[in-house]
C-alpha positions in Angstrom: 33.1 -135.0 -1.7 32.0 -131.5 -0.8 35.2 -130.1 -0.7 36.3 -131.3 -3.7 32.8 -130.2 -5.6 33.8 -126.5 -4.1 37.2 -126.7 -5.8 36.2 -127.5 -8.8 33.4 -124.9 -9.3 35.8 -122.3 -8.5 38.5 -123.5 -10.8 36.0 -123.0 -13.6 35.6 -119.5 -12.8 38.3 -117.4 -14.8 38.8 -113.5 -13.9 39.7 -111.6 -16.6 42.2 -109.0 -15.3 42.9 -107.2 -18.5 40.6 -104.6 -20.1 40.0 -104.6 -23.9 41.7 -101.4 -25.3 37.9 -100.8 -26.8 36.7 -100.1 -23.1 40.1 -98.2 -22.3 39.0 -95.5 -25.3 35.4 -95.3 -24.0 36.7 -94.1 -20.4 39.4 -91.7 -21.5 37.9 -88.5 -20.6 38.4 -85.6 -23.2 40.3 -82.3 -22.1 39.8 -79.5 -23.6 42.3 -77.9 -26.3 44.6 -74.9 -26.1 42.6 -73.3 -28.8 39.6 -73.7 -27.0 40.9 -72.1 -23.5 42.6 -69.3 -25.6 39.3 -68.5 -26.9 37.5 -68.7 -23.6 39.9 -66.3 -22.1 39.8 -63.7 -24.6 36.0 -63.6 -24.7 36.1 -62.6 -20.6 37.7 -59.1 -21.0 35.0 -58.1 -23.7 32.1 -58.3 -21.0 33.9 -56.3 -18.7 34.3 -53.5 -21.5 30.7 -53.3 -22.4 29.8 -52.9 -18.4 31.8 -49.9 -18.2 30.6 -48.3 -21.6 27.3 -48.6 -19.9 28.2 -47.0 -16.8 29.9 -44.0 -18.5 26.9 -43.5 -21.1 24.3 -43.3 -17.7 26.9 -40.5 -15.9 27.5 -38.3 -19.2 23.8 -36.4 -19.0 24.5 -35.1 -15.4 27.9 -34.1 -16.2 26.9 -32.3 -19.4 24.1 -30.5 -17.8 26.5 -29.0 -15.2 29.1 -28.3 -17.7 26.5 -26.2 -19.9 25.3 -24.3 -16.8 28.9 -23.4 -16.1 29.4 -22.3 -19.4 26.2 -20.2 -19.2 27.5 -18.4 -15.8 30.9 -17.6 -17.3 29.6 -16.3 -20.5 27.3 -14.0 -18.2 30.3 -12.9 -15.7 33.4 -12.2 -18.0 36.3 -12.0 -15.3 34.3 -14.0 -12.7 32.6 -13.0 -9.9 35.4 -10.4 -8.4 35.2 -8.6 -11.6 31.5 -7.5 -11.5 29.8 -4.2 -10.2 26.6 -4.9 -8.8 27.8 -7.7 -5.9 26.5 -8.2 -2.2 28.2 -10.4 0.2 25.9 -12.3 2.7 26.9 -14.2 6.0 24.8 -16.3 8.5 26.2 -18.6 11.0 29.3 -20.3 9.4 28.2 -19.6 5.9 29.2 -17.0 3.4 27.5 -16.1 -0.1 29.1 -13.8 -2.9 25.7 -12.7 -4.8 25.7 -11.2 -8.3 22.7 -9.4 -9.8 22.3 -8.8 -13.4 19.3 -7.9 -15.7 17.0 -11.2 -16.5 13.9 -13.1 -16.2 14.8 -14.4 -12.6 17.0 -17.3 -12.8 18.5 -17.9 -9.7 21.8 -20.3 -10.0 23.9 -21.3 -7.0 27.4 -22.9 -7.2 26.6 -23.6 -11.0 23.2 -25.7 -10.1 19.7 -24.3 -10.5 18.3 -23.0 -7.1 15.5 -25.5 -6.6 18.0 -28.3 -7.4 20.7 -27.2 -4.9 18.3 -26.3 -2.0 16.3 -30.0 -2.6 13.2 -28.0 -3.0 12.8 -26.8 0.2 9.9 -24.0 0.0 11.1 -22.1 3.2 14.7 -22.0 1.8 13.5 -20.9 -1.4 11.6 -18.1 0.1 14.4 -16.8 1.8 16.1 -16.2 -1.6 12.7 -14.5 -3.3 12.0 -11.9 -0.1 14.2 -9.2 -1.1 13.3 -9.1 -5.0 9.6 -9.6 -4.2 9.7 -6.7 -1.7 10.8 -4.1 -4.5 8.9 -6.1 -7.3 11.9 -7.5 -9.3 11.2 -11.2 -9.1 11.2 -11.5 -12.8 13.3 -8.2 -13.4 17.1 -9.7 -12.1 18.9 -13.1 -12.7 20.9 -14.1 -9.4 24.4 -15.7 -9.6 25.7 -16.9 -6.2 28.8 -18.6 -4.7 27.9 -20.3 -1.3 30.3 -22.4 0.9 30.3 -22.9 5.0 27.2 -24.1 6.9 24.4 -26.1 6.0 21.8 -25.0 3.3 19.6 -23.2 5.8 22.3 -20.6 6.9 23.5 -20.5 3.1 19.7 -19.4 1.9 19.6 -17.0 4.6 23.2 -15.6 3.5 22.2 -15.3 0.1 18.8 -13.3 1.0 21.2 -10.6 2.9 23.7 -10.9 -0.2 20.7 -10.2 -2.6 19.5 -7.0 -0.1 23.3 -5.8 -0.6 23.4 -6.0 -4.0 20.3 -4.1 -4.3 21.5 -1.1 -2.6 24.2 -0.8 -5.4 21.5 -0.3 -7.9 19.8 2.1 -6.2 20.1 3.8 -2.7 16.4 4.2 -2.6 15.6 0.7 -2.1 17.3 1.1 1.5 13.8 2.1 3.2 11.8 -0.7 2.0 14.4 -3.4 2.7 15.6 -2.0 5.9 11.6 -2.0 7.0 11.4 -5.7 6.0 14.7 -6.1 8.1 16.7 -7.7 5.5 19.7 -5.4 5.9 20.2 -6.7 9.6 23.1 -9.4 9.6 21.9 -12.2 12.1 24.4 -12.3 14.4 23.5 -15.8 16.4 25.8 -18.4 16.0 26.2 -21.4 18.1 27.4 -21.3 21.6 30.8 -23.0 22.2 31.1 -26.0 24.3 32.5 -25.3 27.9 34.8 -27.9 30.0 33.0 -30.5 31.6 29.5 -30.1 30.0 28.6 -32.2 27.0 27.5 -29.5 24.9 27.3 -25.5 25.6 25.3 -25.7 28.6 24.0 -29.8 28.9 25.9 -30.9 32.0 26.0 -34.9 32.7 23.7 -36.7 34.5 24.0 -36.3 38.2 23.6 -39.2 40.4 22.9 -38.6 44.0 23.6 -42.5 45.5 
């Protein structure tokens, strides 16, 4: 009797294998149309263009400043450095500086940049440049234009000092005595000693181990 009741109960249950069309519509996913995808793709390049234009706007003031100084130097030195008469060449270590003096208010321009900016505001290096002019009392009487290359900033500053002193001799030979007295006309011949074979540096030897 129990088996008959179970079979009758299972037969009463009916499982619908078909889904109504209304439920199919509700389950369907809505994919983006072609017009939407085209609009999204067209919007992405505009963002990159805006970023690039902002980067150029940040860099433009620095470039304009260097260009203005370069134009100023070229206007003051027609024909370039080689065409000037009051010129002096200074050397120190591996640095070489060509210096031109012109009557002015005491400006110092090195490689188309202000001396304080070029020498990173180092007071010792700036003092090297000022010593020859201060010795003769010309710190506000001449403008100094420099082309320097080679070596480091310290060597370039000392090369500029020698170049200014030699240029002042072309202004007047009477400047020789006070400049010589301060030692500003002497070329410092000290350079880095060369490395030797078997040593780590010029004189430093490798560590010796007895055992």
